[in-house]
N, C-alpha and C positions, 0 to 999 in steps of 0.2 A: 420613470414612476415611484413615490413612497407617500402611501396611504400610513396613517396613526391611526388607532384606537385602545387608550389611553396609554398603556403601559407599550404596546406591542407596536411594531414597522413593519410591514407590510411590502416590499418591495414588489413591481408590477415588472418584468419584461416584457415587450412588443416581440420580441424572440428566443429560441432558446440560444443560452449564449455557453453552456455546457456548465456540466458537477462544478469543476471548481472558480468561472467566475462568481456565479448565482452565491457560495458559499462564503467567498471576499468579501463581495457588495454585502451579508449582512454583517461583515465581521467587524467593516467599518464602521455602521450604523450601531452597531453593540455597545454595550456597557458592561459591570462590572472585571471580576478578577478574571470569570471563566468564560471559554467561548464553549459552545457546546456544537456542533453537526448530529441532525437530526432526519434521515430518511423519509420522504414523506408515507410513503408502504410501510410504515412501523405501527404497530406497538407498546403498549410500557408500561411494566409494572409498579406502581405504585410510586416505589421508592425507588428508584432504579436511578435518577439524579440525588438523590440524598448518597445514594452508594458510593461515584464517581467524585461525586465528592469530597469525601471519604478519604477512599483512595487519594486524591491529590494532591490531600493536606501534607505529605513524603517532601519534603524539600528536596528530594530526586527524581522525583518523577514531572515528568515534563508533557505526558499524553497519557488516558488512558483508555478503554474500550468496552464495554460492554458485550455479557454473553449475547451471542445472537443466536434466538432460534428459527425455524423453520415456522412462520405465520401457520398456523392451523391444522398443525401436523402434533397425534398423537398415539402412540406419546412421543412428549418431546424428542424436535430432531435437531440436530447442531444445523446453522447455518455458518457459525464462526465461534472460532472460544481461541482466535489472537489471531492474528493475520501470516502466513510463512513466507519467505521470502527465499526463492535458489541463488544458487552464488551468484549464476547466473543471468539472476537479475528476475524472471519467471514469480511473479506472486499469487496467492491464493487463498481461501478463508480453510484455515486448521479446523480440522475433524468433519467439516463437513458429512453432513449424511449419515455421523455416527448416534446413534440414540443418546439420549441426555441421562446415562441413569445414573450420575452422583458422582462419573468416576470427572470430569468440568471443574470440579469445585475449591481452584488451589487460585488465588494470585498468583501469577506470574506474568513472567517479564517476555514480551514478544517482540518481533520481527515489524509489526506496522502497526499501527491499529485502525482498526475500520471505519473509513468514516462515515456505512451508515448510523451507526451511535459512538461518538468521537467525543468526549473532554479534553479540547489544550489551554494552558494555563497565558491568559491575556502575555500579560512577563515574559514569555517562549514563544508566542506568537508574533513577540516586537522584537527581538532574541533573533529570531532564525531566517521569519517573514509568512505570507501565508503562504492557499494551495498555488502550484505554479499555470497559470493561466493556459502557457503554451498547450499545456497535457490535456483541455479539454473535456476528458471525460479518460477516467482509469488509469489506477495507478499513482493518480495527484496523492491518494492518504500512503500510499506504500513510503512516493518521496517526499512528503511532509515529515512521516514517519525518521526517515532516515536522519532531515538532517534537526531533525531533534534530541535524533543518539549522536550524531558526531557537534553538536555541540553541549555533550553530555550528561543530558537526561536518560532519565529510564522510561520506556511503553510498557505501559504496563494492562494485564488482560484483567477485569473486574468482575466475579464472577458472581458476585451475591447481587449486580445492578443488571438484570434481565430484562432484554426486549426483544419482542415478535415482529421478524421481516419477511414480507412477498418477496421470498429468493427462490431463485432456481437457473442453473448457468447457462446460459443462452449461445450457441455457436456462434450469432449474425456476422457472416463476410466483416461486417465493417467494425462490430470490436478486434475483431482479431485486426483490425488496421492499426489502431489506436496500442492496443497494445506492446505492438509489435514497435510502433513507433516510438511511445512510450517510457517502456525499455529499453531502449537502445540511449534515447535521452536523460534516461536518470541513471544508466552506466556511466554515461561518459562526462557526465556533471559530478557525481558523488564519489567515486575513488580515486584513489593516488594514483600516480603515475604510475608506481610501481608495481600497486596491484594490474592492473589493466594488461601492464607488460606479459604478466605472471600468467594471466588468462586466456594469452593471445590463445594455444591451443585447444582449450576448450570451445571456447569465442567461435573458432572457424568451426568444428563438430556443429558446435547449435544452426547456429546460424545453415547451417547445408543444409543441415536436417526438417530446418522452420524450411526454407527453400522448398523442398521436395513434398511437404507436409500443403503449405500453401498449392504447391501443381497443383496436385490432388487434390487440396479441397475445393478449387475451384477460384482461390484467393490471389491467386502467384500476383497481378496484377497490385494490389492491395501492399506486398509483402514488398515491392517491390521501389511502389510510392514511397513507403515509411523508411529505403534507404535514402531515396529523391529527398523527403523532406527534410531530414535529420542534417543532410548534408546543407542544405539548403540555410536550416535552421544554424551550423556553425556559429559566424559569428556572438549567435545572443548566446550557442552553448558555452562558449569562453571566460564570456563576459560571469556567467553564472558557476561558472567552475571555479575562476579567483573568489568571488564574491564565500560560495559556501567553503571554500579555503580557508576564509578568515574565520569563519567559523566553527573550523576543527576545536575541539579540544580531547580529542581522544584517537589514535589512531585505527588503520583499515582493523588492524588487528581482536579493537575490542567488539567494532562492528561486524565483523564476520562471521564471528562466533555463534552469532542469533543463524546466520544460513545452514541452509538445508544442502545438502550433496545431491539427494535422487528427486527426484517428481514424482509422488503417490494425490495427486488428486484426482476424484474418485472421477471425474469430469472429461479426462484426458489421458487418462491413462492407455496401453493400445500394449501388445507386443515390440516396439521396435521401443519406443520410451524403456520398456524394461533392459532390451540389452544397452541403450546409451547409458541407462544410469550405473553399469557398471564401471563401463567408464570412465564418466563421472565419478563416480564413488572414487576410483582410483586416483586420479589425478588433485582431486582434493585431499585427501591423503596425502601425496607427497609433498604440496603447494602451502598446505597451510601454517604452519613452521617454518614458513622464508616472508608471511605479511606482516611488514611490521605496523 
């Protein structure tokens, strides 16, 4: 159902269709050169949108995001200064929980733009596609940004565009299911075959670690379900992989230079992660030059 209020169109869904589907509904009925995604639990500074548009005037920029601050924090605390992606596909908010002390005021290229406050050029969406609705929620912004970068565009962080976001990292068991399933789908569809072969050794270690973490965390069945759903989606994933390969204007070498070789998100750090990080970093140093 669509209600119209002058220049505003409001789409009302009878059930929760997920973040990706809802954003795509808005994209479908929108007009203009730019498409902006903004979470409902945000408060924006007066010139936030103007700053994003100014940054998007660069023809090399495909998408950009605002500086996200934790709503109500004083002094202001960073929610995200740009999306960070590990080479195993794990993604998180850059500089989360750090005080915004003036050190995060430079425009920079990032691995992905947060869907909480994100601008994408319409011509870019028409080229690379919208959010992947199979994801339902989580990592759909990472996946879309990855495709934008595959098509040769930059994804950037615009610090002068400030948005306050009511955010707290949640460790709900169902969230881990979506994160794990979507991470696997994203790696399968977006990486070249040669890169995936190079990543087999750390992938085995990572999966064994995640299985152990899921069992001890009480969401082992959900981790197994993530594998089952990925296997069940293999035909769709194959079709997407071929379609995304057709978008490719840059190699994986260009894509992965933005990836991190260690996991350092405050919400998930522990002793085991520190040990695994050492192995991940050593392996990444060995194979980076082999990625083409």
